[in-house]
TORDOMAR-194953 format. One record per residue (C-alpha): residue number from 1; residue in one letter; chain; x, y, z. Coordinates in nm, 3 decimals. Example, Ala and Ser with C-alpha at 12.3 -4.5 7.8 and 13.67 -1.06 7.14 Angstrom:
! TORDOMAR-194953
   n res chain    east   north      up
   1   A     A   1.230  -0.450   0.780
   2   S     A   1.367  -0.106   0.714
This chain:
! TORDOMAR-194953
   n res chain    east   north      up
   1   X     A  12.948   1.534 -11.598
   2   X     A  13.278   1.669 -11.472
   3   X     A  13.555   1.458 -11.286
   4   X     A  13.808   1.569 -11.039
   5   X     A  14.133   1.387 -11.012
   6   X     A  14.302   1.430 -10.688
   7   X     A  14.670   1.467 -10.748
   8   X     A  14.805   1.693 -10.474
   9   X     A  14.946   1.425 -10.230
  10   X     A  15.323   1.440 -10.136
  11   X     A  15.366   1.069 -10.180
  12   X     A  15.599   1.053  -9.848
  13   X     A  15.585   0.672  -9.862
  14   X     A  15.698   0.681 -10.218
  15   X     A  16.028   0.864 -10.162
  16   X     A  16.285   0.881 -10.287
  17   X     A  16.093   0.843 -10.603
  18   X     A  15.859   1.151 -10.523
  19   X     A  16.157   1.369 -10.431
  20   X     A  16.190   1.492 -10.787
  21   X     A  15.862   1.378 -10.958
  22   X     A  15.486   1.399 -10.850
  23   X     A  15.338   1.059 -10.753
  24   X     A  15.074   1.069 -11.031
  25   X     A  15.348   1.086 -11.311
  26   X     A  15.515   0.768 -11.180
  27   X     A  15.489   0.510 -11.466
  28   X     A  15.306   0.173 -11.453
  29   X     A  15.352  -0.047 -11.756
  30   X     A  15.500   0.232 -11.954
  31   X     A  15.230   0.468 -11.891
  32   X     A  15.179   0.727 -11.597
  33   X     A  14.944   0.657 -11.327
  34   X     A  14.749   0.977 -11.392
  35   X     A  14.731   0.913 -11.777
  36   X     A  14.590   0.564 -11.737
  37   X     A  14.316   0.717 -11.521
  38   X     A  14.255   1.011 -11.780
  39   X     A  14.231   0.753 -12.045
  40   X     A  13.965   0.542 -11.853
  41   X     A  13.765   0.857 -11.786
  42   X     A  13.770   0.961 -12.141
  43   X     A  13.664   0.614 -12.256
  44   X     A  13.359   0.648 -12.023
  45   X     A  13.277   0.969 -12.190
  46   X     A  13.395   1.201 -11.899
  47   X     A  13.600   1.457 -12.074
  48   X     A  13.571   1.762 -11.873
  49   X     A  13.826   1.725 -11.599
  50   X     A  13.968   1.925 -11.297
  51   X     A  14.314   1.831 -11.150
  52   X     A  14.447   1.971 -10.825
  53   X     A  14.818   1.951 -10.750
  54   X     A  15.066   2.100 -10.495
  55   X     A  15.402   1.902 -10.489
  56   X     A  15.606   1.970 -10.794
  57   X     A  15.257   2.042 -10.961
  58   X     A  15.377   2.219 -11.240
  59   X     A  15.529   1.901 -11.384
  60   X     A  15.179   1.764 -11.406
  61   X     A  15.069   2.063 -11.599
  62   X     A  15.365   2.037 -11.838
  63   X     A  15.303   1.661 -11.889
  64   X     A  14.931   1.678 -11.951
  65   X     A  14.870   2.035 -12.077
  66   X     A  14.522   2.110 -12.165
  67   X     A  14.407   1.748 -12.219
  68   X     A  14.401   1.768 -12.592
  69   X     A  14.623   1.467 -12.635
  70   X     A  14.387   1.261 -12.436
  71   X     A  14.086   1.393 -12.592
  72   X     A  13.969   1.573 -12.282
  73   X     A  13.969   1.916 -12.145
  74   X     A  14.169   1.980 -11.828
  75   X     A  14.154   2.283 -11.575
  76   X     A  14.391   2.294 -11.286
  77   X     A  14.359   2.372 -10.920
  78   X     A  14.676   2.480 -10.782
  79   X     A  14.725   2.445 -10.387
  80   X     A  15.060   2.537 -10.308
  81   X     A  15.045   2.331 -10.011
  82   X     A  14.823   2.025 -10.033
  83   X     A  14.477   2.077  -9.863
  84   X     A  14.413   1.696  -9.827
  85   X     A  14.090   1.557 -10.008
  86   X     A  13.807   1.760  -9.894
  87   X     A  13.990   2.065  -9.871
  88   X     A  14.105   2.020 -10.236
  89   X     A  13.767   1.953 -10.359
  90   X     A  13.626   2.256 -10.168
  91   X     A  13.880   2.480 -10.334
  92   X     A  13.805   2.338 -10.690
  93   X     A  13.439   2.370 -10.659
  94   X     A  13.416   2.684 -10.856
  95   X     A  13.553   2.474 -11.145
  96   X     A  13.345   2.183 -11.086
  97   X     A  13.004   2.356 -11.074
  98   X     A  12.668   2.270 -10.919
  99   X     A  12.605   1.927 -11.051
 100   X     A  12.726   1.582 -10.903
 101   X     A  13.095   1.514 -11.014
 102   X     A  13.322   1.192 -11.006
 103   X     A  13.644   1.229 -10.796
 104   X     A  13.917   0.983 -10.812
 105   X     A  14.256   0.953 -10.658
 106   X     A  14.548   0.965 -10.908
 107   X     A  14.763   0.692 -10.747
 108   X     A  14.525   0.412 -10.806
 109   X     A  14.572   0.145 -11.067
 110   X     A  14.227   0.007 -11.155
 111   X     A  14.016  -0.120 -11.459
 112   X     A  13.697   0.037 -11.310
 113   X     A  13.439   0.135 -11.579
 114   X     A  13.357   0.503 -11.490
 115   X     A  13.052   0.505 -11.712
 116   X     A  12.888   0.331 -11.409
 117   X     A  12.924   0.632 -11.230
 118   X     A  12.849   0.887 -11.504
 119   X     A  12.514   0.734 -11.555
 120   X     A  12.411   0.703 -11.187
 121   X     A  12.148   0.896 -11.032
 122   X     A  12.239   0.994 -10.687
 123   X     A  11.875   1.056 -10.585
 124   X     A  11.872   1.223 -10.236
 125   X     A  12.216   1.089 -10.157
 126   X     A  12.525   1.306 -10.090
 127   X     A  12.771   1.035 -10.240
 128   X     A  12.817   0.706 -10.382
 129   X     A  13.135   0.527 -10.305
 130   X     A  13.322   0.255 -10.485
 131   X     A  13.432  -0.008 -10.238
 132   X     A  13.699  -0.300 -10.273
 133   X     A  13.809  -0.588 -10.088
 134   X     A  14.040  -0.489  -9.800
 135   X     A  14.406  -0.517  -9.922
 136   X     A  14.704  -0.644  -9.719
 137   X     A  14.799  -0.316  -9.608
 138   X     A  14.466  -0.198  -9.490
 139   X     A  14.298  -0.523  -9.344
 140   X     A  14.059  -0.318  -9.123
 141   X     A  13.868  -0.147  -9.412
 142   X     A  13.675   0.170  -9.411
 143   X     A  13.300   0.127  -9.441
 144   X     A  13.019  -0.135  -9.446
 145   X     A  12.799  -0.203  -9.757
 146   X     A  12.442  -0.323  -9.683
 147   X     A  12.157  -0.326  -9.932
 148   X     A  12.339  -0.059 -10.125
 149   X     A  12.380   0.175  -9.843
 150   X     A  12.731   0.271  -9.705
 151   X     A  12.736   0.239  -9.320
 152   X     A  13.019   0.292  -9.060
 153   X     A  12.963  -0.035  -8.896
 154   X     A  12.746  -0.346  -8.845
 155   X     A  12.899  -0.559  -9.097
 156   X     A  13.193  -0.689  -9.296
 157   X     A  13.424  -0.414  -9.378
 158   X     A  13.540  -0.303  -9.706
 159   X     A  13.797  -0.033  -9.819
 160   X     A  13.719   0.295 -10.000
 161   X     A  13.867   0.277 -10.343
 162   X     A  13.940   0.634 -10.365
 163   X     A  13.665   0.660 -10.643
 164   X     A  13.318   0.826 -10.601
 165   X     A  13.048   1.048 -10.707
 166   X     A  12.968   1.327 -10.505
 167   X     A  12.719   1.634 -10.468
 168   X     A  12.896   1.961 -10.412
 169   X     A  12.702   2.018 -10.102
 170   X     A  12.881   1.737  -9.926
 171   X     A  13.174   1.974  -9.885
 172   X     A  12.971   2.297  -9.789
 173   X     A  13.106   2.298  -9.433
 174   X     A  13.471   2.323  -9.550
 175   X     A  13.616   2.656  -9.558
 176   X     A  13.802   2.748  -9.871
 177   X     A  14.168   2.735  -9.822
 178   X     A  14.143   2.502  -9.501
 179   X     A  14.291   2.146  -9.505
 180   X     A  14.023   1.891  -9.448
 181   X     A  13.981   1.513  -9.503
 182   X     A  13.682   1.357  -9.672
 183   X     A  13.645   1.068  -9.449
 184   X     A  13.461   1.263  -9.151
 185   X     A  13.214   1.416  -9.396
 186   X     A  13.148   1.087  -9.563
 187   X     A  13.099   0.904  -9.218
 188   X     A  12.858   1.188  -9.107
 189   X     A  12.663   1.151  -9.418
 190   X     A  12.663   0.758  -9.386
 191   X     A  12.514   0.818  -9.039
 192   X     A  12.214   1.006  -9.202
 193   X     A  12.174   0.726  -9.466
 194   X     A  12.274   0.958  -9.755
 195   X     A  12.572   0.746  -9.894
 196   X     A  12.524   0.471 -10.140
 197   X     A  12.785   0.236 -10.269
 198   X     A  12.896  -0.045 -10.472
 199   X     A  13.143  -0.339 -10.430
 200   X     A  13.394  -0.348 -10.721
 201   X     A  13.557  -0.670 -10.758
 202   X     A  13.791  -0.608 -11.054
 203   X     A  14.159  -0.506 -11.082
 204   X     A  14.244  -0.231 -10.818
 205   X     A  14.573  -0.148 -10.639
 206   X     A  14.671   0.151 -10.424
 207   X     A  15.020   0.234 -10.550
 208   X     A  15.141   0.349 -10.207
 209   X     A  15.512   0.224 -10.176
 210   X     A  15.798   0.170 -10.420
 211   X     A  15.765  -0.204 -10.349
 212   X     A  15.391  -0.197 -10.466
 213   X     A  15.488  -0.021 -10.785
 214   X     A  15.769  -0.236 -10.847
 215   X     A  15.546  -0.561 -10.780
 216   X     A  15.280  -0.415 -11.027
 217   X     A  15.532  -0.336 -11.301
 218   X     A  15.657  -0.705 -11.273
 219   X     A  15.318  -0.852 -11.295
 220   X     A  15.249  -0.629 -11.603
 221   X     A  15.582  -0.729 -11.764
 222   X     A  15.492  -1.098 -11.702
 223   X     A  15.151  -1.056 -11.877
 224   X     A  15.302  -0.866 -12.164
 225   X     A  15.665  -0.975 -12.206
């Protein structure tokens, strides 16, 4: 199974840190965010990776190379101008192939075990989403999880973790080269009953601001003085 790492975001809320370095290369506990994610994927046996990039993207290629140092194989999808999540995935589909693939945001710190997705059968579903408890910065959540199905309403809301398993067909309506977000596609598929999900209760943080980055680094230093 292949995986796509979404690394093309500009990281506006992380400025000025991201003025000179792409957000995925920011360090947490002495390792880059994207490096930690690659290690977790490799540990789960997911070693064929596609990484998209835009802002300062060549820095990502220079830092990671072909992936040999991580025990993985990396191909890059350069966007020039970021195409957002669905647009980025649609552009990269020729590299991802026809089988279901994992997609994960590069700016998330988590101990999620990707082998759970690697071994999952989507059945007739178009996607399987990992959901987490709503963080303080996103109290309204994104989706409802009911009997293993993701719905848009009708219960307690959870937040999409930026980790999912997708069929390429989910992105068939996105014209290559166009900007497009994944949320409308996922909501439409959820309305059709074609999205499953799971509630992950482990470590998960969206590193969206310098303050969150500093806070996480302080927590890690306290655990490993």
